C-alpha positions as CSV (number, residue, x, y, z in Angstrom):
1,M,152.0,112.6,51.4
2,Q,155.3,114.2,50.5
3,H,153.9,117.7,51.5
4,A,152.7,116.3,54.8
5,R,156.1,114.7,55.3
6,E,158.0,117.8,54.6
7,K,155.9,119.9,56.9
8,T,156.2,117.4,59.7
9,W,160.0,117.3,59.3
10,A,159.9,121.1,59.6
11,A,157.9,120.8,62.8
12,L,160.4,118.3,64.2
13,H,163.4,120.6,63.6
14,G,161.4,123.5,65.0
15,I,161.2,121.5,68.3
16,R,165.0,121.2,68.5
17,A,165.3,124.9,69.3
18,C,163.3,124.2,72.5
19,M,165.3,121.3,73.7
20,L,167.6,122.9,76.2
21,P,169.2,121.2,79.2
22,G,166.8,121.0,82.1
23,I,163.6,120.7,80.1
24,S,161.2,117.9,80.8
25,E,159.2,115.9,78.3
26,D,155.9,117.5,79.2
27,E,157.5,121.0,78.9
28,A,158.9,120.1,75.5
29,K,155.5,118.8,74.3
30,A,153.8,122.0,75.4
31,A,156.4,124.0,73.5
32,A,155.9,121.8,70.4
33,L,152.3,122.9,70.1
34,D,153.4,126.4,69.4
35,V,155.6,125.1,66.6
36,F,152.7,123.2,65.1
37,R,150.4,126.2,65.1
38,E,153.0,128.3,63.3
39,L,153.1,125.7,60.6
40,G,149.3,125.5,60.2
41,Y,148.8,121.9,61.2
42,E,145.2,120.6,61.2
43,R,145.5,118.1,64.1
44,L,147.6,115.5,65.7
45,W,147.0,111.9,64.5
46,H,149.0,110.5,67.3
47,P,150.2,112.1,70.5
48,V,153.5,114.0,70.4
49,L,156.3,111.7,71.7
50,I,159.4,113.2,73.1
51,R,161.7,110.8,74.9
52,I,164.7,112.0,77.0
53,G,167.7,110.1,78.4
54,A,166.8,106.6,79.7
55,N,163.3,107.1,78.3
56,T,164.7,106.7,74.8
57,L,164.7,102.9,75.5
58,K,160.9,102.9,75.8
59,T,158.5,102.0,73.0
60,Y,155.6,104.1,71.8
61,R,153.1,102.4,74.2
62,Q,155.3,102.5,77.3
63,R,155.0,105.3,79.7
64,S,157.9,107.6,80.3
65,D,159.5,108.2,83.7
66,P,158.1,111.7,84.4
67,N,161.1,112.7,86.5
68,V,163.6,112.6,83.6
69,R,164.9,116.0,82.4
70,L,167.4,116.7,79.6
71,G,171.0,116.7,80.9
72,E,174.0,118.8,79.8
73,N,175.4,115.8,77.8
74,D,172.3,113.8,76.8
75,S,170.1,112.6,74.0
76,Y,166.4,112.6,73.1
77,F,164.2,111.7,70.3
78,V,161.0,113.2,68.8
79,D,158.3,111.2,67.1
80,L,155.6,113.3,65.4
81,G,152.4,112.4,63.6
82,L,150.7,115.5,62.2
83,V,147.9,116.1,59.7
84,F,148.4,118.7,57.0
85,D,145.8,119.2,54.2
86,G,144.1,115.9,55.1
87,H,147.3,113.8,54.9
88,E,149.4,112.2,57.6
89,G,153.0,113.0,58.2
90,D,154.9,110.7,60.5
91,V,158.6,111.3,61.2
92,G,161.1,110.8,64.0
93,D,164.7,111.4,64.8
94,T,167.3,111.4,67.6
95,F,169.5,114.3,68.7
96,V,172.3,114.9,71.2
97,V,173.0,117.9,73.3
98,G,176.5,118.7,74.7
99,H,179.3,116.2,74.4
100,A,178.1,112.6,74.4
101,P,180.0,110.6,71.8
102,Q,178.3,107.2,72.5
103,R,174.9,108.8,72.3
104,Q,175.8,110.5,69.1
105,A,177.1,107.2,67.7
106,C,173.7,105.6,68.6
107,A,171.8,108.4,66.9
108,D,174.0,108.2,63.8
109,A,173.6,104.4,63.7
110,A,169.8,104.6,63.8
111,R,169.9,106.9,60.7
112,A,172.4,104.7,59.0
113,L,170.4,101.6,59.7
114,F,167.3,103.3,58.3
115,G,169.2,104.1,55.2
116,E,170.4,100.6,54.7
117,V,167.0,99.1,55.2
118,A,165.3,101.6,52.9
119,A,168.0,100.9,50.2
120,A,167.4,97.1,50.5
121,W,163.7,97.7,49.9
122,R,164.4,99.9,46.9
123,S,166.9,97.5,45.3
124,Q,165.5,94.1,46.3
125,G,161.8,94.6,46.8
126,L,161.8,93.0,50.2
127,S,158.6,92.2,52.0
128,G,157.9,94.0,55.3
129,Q,158.8,90.9,57.2
130,A,162.1,90.6,55.4
131,L,162.9,94.2,55.9
132,Y,162.6,93.9,59.7
133,A,164.6,90.6,59.7
134,F,167.3,92.4,57.7
135,A,167.2,95.4,60.1
136,G,167.7,93.2,63.1
137,E,170.6,91.4,61.6
138,R,172.3,94.6,60.5
139,A,171.8,96.3,63.9
140,E,173.4,93.3,65.7
141,A,176.3,93.4,63.2
142,M,176.7,97.1,64.0
143,G,176.9,96.4,67.7
144,W,173.4,97.7,68.8
145,R,170.4,96.0,70.2
146,F,167.4,96.1,67.8
147,N,163.9,96.7,69.2
148,H,161.8,94.0,67.5
149,A,158.6,95.4,69.0
150,I,158.7,98.4,66.6
151,K,157.4,97.4,63.2
152,G,156.3,100.5,61.2
153,H,152.9,101.1,59.8
154,R,150.7,102.4,57.0
155,V,149.9,106.0,56.2
156,S,147.6,107.6,53.6
157,D,144.7,110.1,53.6
158,F,143.6,110.6,57.1
159,P,142.7,108.4,58.9
160,H,144.9,105.7,57.4
161,S,143.2,102.9,59.4
162,I,140.2,102.9,57.0
163,H,142.7,102.0,54.2
164,Q,144.7,99.3,55.9
165,G,145.6,98.3,59.4
166,G,148.5,96.2,60.6
167,D,152.3,96.7,60.9
168,L,154.9,96.9,58.1
169,G,156.9,94.3,59.9
170,N,154.1,91.8,59.5
171,L,153.5,92.6,55.8
172,E,154.2,89.5,53.6
173,A,154.3,91.7,50.4
174,S,156.7,94.4,49.4
175,P,155.5,97.7,50.7
176,S,154.3,100.3,48.1
177,S,156.2,103.5,47.8
178,G,154.8,106.5,49.7
179,L,152.3,104.5,51.8
180,W,154.4,102.9,54.6
181,I,156.4,104.3,57.5
182,L,159.7,102.5,58.3
183,E,160.5,102.7,62.1
184,I,163.9,101.9,63.5
185,Q,164.7,101.8,67.2
186,I,168.0,100.6,68.6
187,A,169.7,100.7,72.0
188,H,173.2,100.6,73.4
189,P,174.0,97.0,74.4
190,T,174.7,97.9,78.0
191,E,174.1,101.6,78.7
192,P,170.6,103.0,79.4
193,F,169.9,104.9,76.2
194,G,168.7,104.3,72.6
195,A,167.9,106.0,69.4
196,F,164.9,106.2,67.0
197,H,164.4,107.1,63.4
198,E,161.4,106.9,61.2
199,D,160.3,108.3,57.8
200,L,158.3,107.5,54.7
201,L,159.5,104.7,52.4
202,A,159.7,106.4,49.0
203,R,161.6,105.6,45.9
């Protein structure tokens, strides 16, 4: 799982080089496939998700506005699910181009909130339900809107669905290390942009 995670993070950072002002989400996804091939991925286990500008407010299942292109001072996030050597890697992060302090603060807050929630899991052994309740409370205290529709999920040998379905945010037990993805999505309280961060919960 750690190998798949590391390779998927490498793919995500490879995509950043393609993200220049003017690019559309579809163009970015096409460029991403070249990055994946260079890294020797086996397959996608969920479609590449690249959200730009106002589309960063949308959840995984919501369709993007196809007319959005990356601005000079803008933000975007990348959500990847790749399979390497029969294991799933699922990571996501938010980045800013140009000078956009509020967007940068939102991206930084999503990472910081992820870190706080993961630390609470490590130190307190919280259940999945308690983790997401804590995440919502902390996001509000930090001044951001928390997207409660995003609840994380299980990963393992591909395909993970034969091992366990369901969302982390509905799990009544404490999640096991190396098997659950924690997803965090927040938004500015009034402006049309948000941020996303996800990674493997590991001790």
